[in-house]
C-alpha positions as CSV (number, residue, x, y, z in Angstrom):
1,X,0.0,0.1,0.1
2,X,1.2,3.0,-0.7
3,X,1.7,6.5,1.5
4,X,1.9,10.2,0.8
5,X,4.1,12.3,3.3
6,X,3.0,15.9,3.4
7,X,5.7,18.5,3.7
8,X,6.2,20.9,5.8
9,X,4.4,19.1,8.2
10,X,5.7,15.5,8.0
11,X,2.0,13.8,8.0
12,X,2.0,10.0,6.6
13,X,-1.5,9.2,5.4
14,X,-1.8,5.6,3.7
15,X,-3.6,5.7,0.2
16,X,-5.9,2.9,-0.6
17,X,-5.2,0.9,-4.1
18,X,-6.3,3.8,-7.1
19,X,-6.8,6.3,-4.6
20,X,-6.1,10.2,-5.4
21,X,-3.7,12.0,-3.3
22,X,-6.2,14.6,-2.3
23,X,-8.7,11.5,-1.1
24,X,-6.5,10.1,0.7
25,X,-5.8,13.3,3.2
26,X,-9.6,14.3,3.1
27,X,-10.5,10.5,4.4
28,X,-8.1,10.9,6.7
29,X,-9.3,14.1,8.1
30,X,-6.5,16.3,6.5
31,X,-7.0,19.0,4.2
32,X,-5.6,22.1,2.4
33,X,-6.9,24.8,0.0
34,X,-8.5,23.1,-3.1
35,X,-11.3,24.3,-5.9
36,X,-13.1,22.0,-7.8
37,X,-11.6,18.4,-6.3
38,X,-12.1,17.2,-10.0
39,X,-9.2,18.3,-12.2
40,X,-10.7,21.5,-13.4
41,X,-9.1,24.3,-12.0
42,X,-5.5,23.4,-10.3
43,X,-5.6,25.1,-7.2
44,X,-4.8,21.8,-5.3
45,X,-1.2,21.7,-6.9
46,X,1.4,20.4,-4.9
47,X,5.7,19.9,-5.7
48,X,6.0,16.2,-6.0
49,X,9.6,15.7,-4.0
50,X,10.0,12.0,-4.1
51,X,8.3,9.1,-5.7
52,X,5.7,9.4,-9.2
53,X,1.6,9.3,-9.5
54,X,0.0,8.4,-12.6
55,X,-3.1,10.2,-14.1
56,X,-5.7,7.2,-14.5
57,X,-8.1,10.1,-15.4
58,X,-7.7,12.7,-18.1
59,X,-6.0,15.9,-17.0
60,X,-6.1,18.7,-19.3
61,X,-3.0,20.7,-20.5
62,X,-4.7,23.9,-19.4
63,X,-4.8,22.8,-16.2
64,X,-1.5,21.0,-15.9
65,X,1.2,21.5,-18.8
66,X,3.8,18.9,-19.5
67,X,6.4,21.7,-18.0
68,X,4.6,21.7,-15.0
69,X,4.8,17.5,-14.8
70,X,8.6,17.6,-15.5
71,X,9.3,20.1,-13.2
72,X,7.5,17.8,-10.5
73,X,3.8,19.7,-10.0
74,X,1.7,17.5,-9.5
75,X,-2.4,17.6,-9.3
76,X,-3.2,16.1,-6.0
77,X,-7.4,15.7,-6.9
78,X,-6.3,13.4,-9.7
79,X,-2.7,12.0,-9.1
80,X,-2.2,8.2,-7.9
81,X,0.7,7.4,-6.4
82,X,1.9,3.6,-7.3
83,X,4.5,3.8,-4.5
84,X,5.7,5.7,-1.6
85,X,5.5,10.0,-2.3
86,X,6.5,12.7,-0.7
87,X,4.9,16.1,-1.8
88,X,5.4,19.7,-0.1
89,X,2.3,22.1,0.0
90,X,2.7,25.3,-1.6
91,X,2.4,28.5,1.3
92,X,0.5,26.6,3.7
93,X,-0.2,23.9,5.7
94,X,-2.0,20.9,6.2
95,X,-5.5,21.5,8.6
96,X,-7.3,19.1,10.8
97,X,-10.4,18.6,9.4
98,X,-11.7,15.9,11.3
99,X,-10.1,15.4,15.1
100,X,-11.8,12.1,15.1
101,X,-10.0,11.1,12.4
102,X,-6.5,12.8,12.9
103,X,-4.5,12.1,15.9
104,X,-4.5,14.4,18.7
105,X,-1.1,16.7,18.3
106,X,1.9,15.6,19.3
107,X,0.7,12.1,19.6
108,X,1.6,10.9,16.3
109,X,5.3,10.9,15.2
110,X,6.0,13.8,12.9
111,X,2.8,15.8,14.1
112,X,4.0,19.3,14.8
113,X,1.8,22.5,16.3
114,X,1.1,23.5,12.4
115,X,-1.5,21.2,11.9
116,X,-4.5,22.5,13.1
């Protein structure tokens, strides 16, 4: 099972087979700034630091260009990791959307005060 680790917070979440990055994070109680959640706006772009992703659903080149892909930009609402990956959020931090799904602050390795 692949995992996604989110920098700068160091939070690691397991992905289900075929699950996109954004869905896994939301399912686990975490979130960050997003838009349409279906690959049409590009607001959920993150930097792929380690690993590789595939895009089973078509992504418009107007949303994610070939140059962006080559440079490590990842569209998290469509990207499906086939291996463990590390992503970096752009100018923001993960938020705890559902405290019943996320461990309390300081309880998990990599938890820090930036996760709310």
